[in-house]
PAZA-155632 format. One record per atom (N, C-alpha, C): residue in three letters; x, y, z. Coordinates in steps of 0.2 Angstrom, whole numbers, plus 5000, padded with zeros to 4 digits. Atoms other than C-alpha are relative to their C-alpha. Layout:
residues N
alaXYZ;...
***
This chain:
residues 77
met499550044996;met484849774936;met500549974994;ser499550025005;ser486449724927;ser500049925000;asp500050085000;asp486749544921;asp500749985002;lys499350024997;lys488549554929;lys499949985007;lys500050014993;lys488849484946;lys500150065004;leu500049944996;leu488749614960;leu500850025000;asp499349984999;asp490649604963;asp500350034994;asp499749985006;asp491149624945;asp499750074998;phe500349935001;phe489849774943;phe500450055004;leu499749954996;leu490549864958;leu500850014999;ala499349995001;ala492349824954;ala500150054994;asp499949965006;asp492149904937;asp499850075001;arg500249934998;arg491150054944;arg500550045004;thr499549964995;thr492450094958;thr500750004998;ala499350015002;ala494050054949;ala500450065000;ser499649935000;ser494650234946;ser500050035007;ala500049984994;ala494150284963;ala500549965005;met499650054996;met495050134971;met500750014998;lys499349985002;lys496650174961;lys500250065003;gln499849934997;gln496650354967;gln500149995008;ile499950014993;ile496450294985;ile500649965001;glu499350044999;glu497850164983;glu500650044999;glu499549965001;glu498950294976;glu500150055006;asn499949954994;asn498650414991;asn500249965006;ile499750044995;ile498950275003;ile500749985000;phe499350015001;phe500550224995;phe500450065002;lys499649944999;lys501150404995;lys500050025008;glu500049984992;glu500650435014;glu500549955003;val499550054997;val501550275019;val500750004998;arg499349995003;arg503050295008;arg500350065004;glu499849944997;glu503250475015;glu500249995007;gly499950014993;gly503050415033;gly500649955001;val499550045000;val504250275030;val500750045000;cys499449965001;cys505550395023;cys500250045006;glu499949964994;glu505250515038;glu500349965006;tyr499850044994;tyr505450375051;tyr500749984999;phe499350025001;phe507050315043;phe500550054998;gly499649945002;gly507750485039;gly500350004993;thr499750015006;thr507950455021;thr499550044995;asp500449965005;asp507250545005;asp499749954995;ser500350055005;ser506850384995;ser500049935003;ile500150074998;ile506250204999;ile500649964997;ser499550045003;ser507550144987;ser500750005004;lys499450004996;lys508950194999;lys499949975007;leu500150044994;leu508250085013;leu500549945001;lys499550064999;lys509449955021;lys499649945001;glu500450064999;glu508949775023;glu499750005007;asp500350004994;asp508649795041;asp499450045001;gln500649965000;gln507449935038;gln499449974996;ile500550045004;ile506549835025;ile499749955004;lys500250064996;lys506449695037;lys499550035005;gln500549974995;gln505549815050;gln499450024996;ile500749995004;ile504249865036;ile499749934999;lys500350075001;lys503949675033;lys499749985006;glu500250024994;glu503749645051;glu499450045002;ala500649964999;ala502549795053;ala499449984996;gln500550025004;gln501549735038;gln499749935002;glu500250074997;glu501449555045;glu499650015006;ala500349994993;ala500849625062;ala499350034999;arg500649975002;arg499349705053;arg499549954997;asp500450055003;asp497849595050;asp499750034993;lys500349975005;lys497049715038;lys500050085000;gly500049925000;gly496749905034;gly500450034996;phe499649965004;phe497450045026;phe500850005001;leu499350004999;leu499150035034;leu500349934997;lys499750065003;lys499349855029;lys500050004992;leu499949995007;leu498949905011;leu500650044998;gly499549955001;gly500150045012;gly500749965001;tyr499450045000;tyr501549925018;tyr500149954994;asn499950045006;asn501149805004;asn500250034994;leu499849975006;leu501249934991;leu500750035000;val499349984999;val502950004998;val500449944999;leu499650065001;leu503649824999;leu500049984992;lys500150015007;lys502949794981;lys500550044996;gln499549955004;gln503949944975;gln500749995001;leu499350024999;leu505549884983;leu500249944997;arg499950075003;arg505449714974;arg500450024993;
***
């Protein structure tokens, strides 16, 4: 048994896998957002389109889509 707290132990153990999952979710949501709005880059989104992403993000309590919206919005800052 480790002398670390369980959360610290698991965070260290799963960090690389979680980073890869996060990257995949960002890619999928980014591509979906671009397809939905008919653009080839999220950097080309208009304010009203970004507002729609924020509204979709706020409507989600949790889950992979919420994470994806958060990552897209973070990239746009």
